C-alpha positions, 0 to 999 in steps of 0.5 A: 386157743392159741394157734400153735403158731406161736400166738403173739401176746408176747411180751408185754410193753413194760418200763425198764428195770434194773438187771436183776443182778443190780436189784440182788446186791452183788458183791462185785462192781458195786460202786461202778454200778452206784455211779452208774445209777447216779448218773442215768437214772433220772426218768423223762417225768414232769410234774408226776408225769413220766415218760419211757420206753424200749428198743429192743433189736438183734440178729438170729438164726432159725433152723426152720423158718420163714421170710418176715413182713413188717407187721410181725412183731415178735422173731421165730423162735418158736416151733412154726407150722409153716417154717421151712429151712435155716434161715438168718433173720432180724430178732426183733423185741426178743426180752421186751417189746419195742415202743413207747409209753406215758404214765402219771399218778396226781395227788387229788386228796389226801392219801388218794391219786388220779392215775392213767396209763398210754403205751404201744408197740411197734416192729423195730424193722419197720416202724408199723405198729404191732399188727399181728393180724395184719401177718394174716391178712397179707398172706391172704390167697397165697399157697402155702409154700409162698406165706412169710410169718404169720400169727395171732395176737392182741396188737392189731394196729391199735395206736395203743395197742398195749393199754390205755386206761385211767382211773383213781387209786387209794392208798388204803382202798386199792386201785380202780382202773377203766379202759384197755387193759392188761388180762390178769393172766397176763399180769402173772406171766410177766411177774411168774414167767423166769423168761419176764415174757420174753418172745426169744426165750418164753413160750408162754410170753411167744404164744399168748395161750396162758396171759390170756386165759386160752387165746393170745387176743385175749391178753389185752381186753377193751371196755374193762373195769379192773380193781387191785389192792394189798392188804399186809402180804395179800393182795387181790384183783378183780377184772370185767369185761363189758360186751363190744364189738359186733357179732356178725350174722348168721343162718342155719341152712344151706344156700343161705344169702344176705336176706336170710342172715339173722343178725347176732348179738355179741356176747364177749363178756369176761372176767377174773380174779386173782389172790396172791401173797408176798411173803419174805422171799416167797411170792404165788398167785392164784388167776381164774378167768373166763372169756366167752366167745373167744377168738382164734385167727387160723392161719391163712390156709387155703379153707377150712377144711381142705387145700383145695377150697378158697381161701378164707371160705365165706361159710356160716358159722355153724357146721360150715354151711356154704352160702350162695351168690356174692360174699356177704362178707368181702375178704379183703382185709378180713380174718377167719377165726375159731371162737370158743367159751374158755375158763382158765386158772393159773397157779404160780410161785417164785422164791427169791434168794440174794442172788437167785429166783427159782419159780414154777407155774401152771395152767389149766385150760377148758375150752367149749363150742361157744354158748351163744355163736358168732357170725359172719361179720363179727368183729376181732381184735383192732375191729378186723372182720371176720369172713369165715366164723367156726362155732363148731370146731370142737368135737368134744370139749378141749383141755390143755394144761401149761407147765413151767419152771426156771430160774434166774441167777445173778452172775456179778453186778451187772450179769444175769443168767436165765434158764426156763423150761415149757410144756403144753399138752392137750388131750384126745377131744375127738369123736370118736376118740381114736388118733393113728399116725394116718388119722392125726387130726388137730383133735388128736392128742399132742404136746409141746415143748420149749427149753431156753437159756440166755444172759443178759449184761447190763452196761448202764441202767438203760443199755443191756446186750443178750445171747441165748438159744430156745429149742422147741418140738411139737407132737400129736395133734398139735403138730397138725397144720390145717384143722380137720385136715388129717396128713396136712402136718407142721413142714417140721415139728422142731426148731432151734434158734440162738438169739444176739442182741441189744436193748436201749430203754428209758 
């Protein structure tokens, strides 16, 4: 479940690649491009180990924005539930995540290699490790009108907040890796999103709903095993996440205390399957993901049911029953989470010509209240604890559909243009299923749209500049800022965000 406030996957940190125009064989400027490539393409590699990185920074204007903070690693391009007035902003990580990575591949037998990769993202404004969890925590206790930017995401201050894994790769049998890894949906999003997961121009990159199979915290899975292999034009993938973390404690009655709160075992395993084909100019993938006890962190509103409750009210995970006496979990440095079991299927395709790439995709996600509830003190991404948990947030199954389409056009040897359109729809899962303007809840049907366009010009392989604009709007149940609270909508239901910036990659 995405937070509805730009969940925070956003673009995964990836190694730099040439501009699309360079790989498309443009008619003009090719000789100079070839000279530049020969002069500056040398990777930072030694004995099969490569260091790579990116720094992406710019400036922008948003029609409805917020003060920023040093833990946010996105911009503010998507419509935001707490967005206020117009403001100029620093637009960090507009096309790709600022950060560093190291990867290696070493032959150990003929056709068999040991492989490893470790990468992390940082905020280019502050130098802090990307930590979307902390954006919520720094707002704890503040009135809504005083918030700085807050969201949700898998990058939660870990030393390697993107990936860290190792394994074995065979020319014949494929690659098997272990560790913290991008979900199969994240891999597909980077391949089939026309904007490549760019925070400034991609709803599915900024929000993370699609890549995580329903929740942006699941764009990366800890404690995983992942397998990929190709057979001619066909490729397959499989991934499994083992149970980890802690489940907290739970009591079924109101007025419970630490003595009556029983320990809860976590059941947060997950698995996914991918099948695809690359045939001449056409490529397509189908991805299925199943995540148990998925967590969506709610922005630090003043309580789960109304604006008058203490912030992050420490409540039981079932029926929001209050504890009595001292808090079981100190609310300081903690989060408030909604827990669901998610099932998602994604279908995406692209078609490539010499100067044009066309993209289209669809994902269907079904959310259920968890079969195994989490309790107070359960752990989320980055090891942060939940001092408030909702396991019964859904009156009936929630269904979300996301469509997207777009194109990349090579204008010349160094310049490309990208257009993208995204739409999210959710069903009316309220019980009773009656929604009016006066009784609108987050469980009512709603939609969100985003349209974006940008130009990207490469001066060299390693340095490019870009300029573009994104427009988004939200309506219905998706435009309700506080779960369970009718009449508490987004401050503004549209956002316009032009962005200008530059990126250095190596």
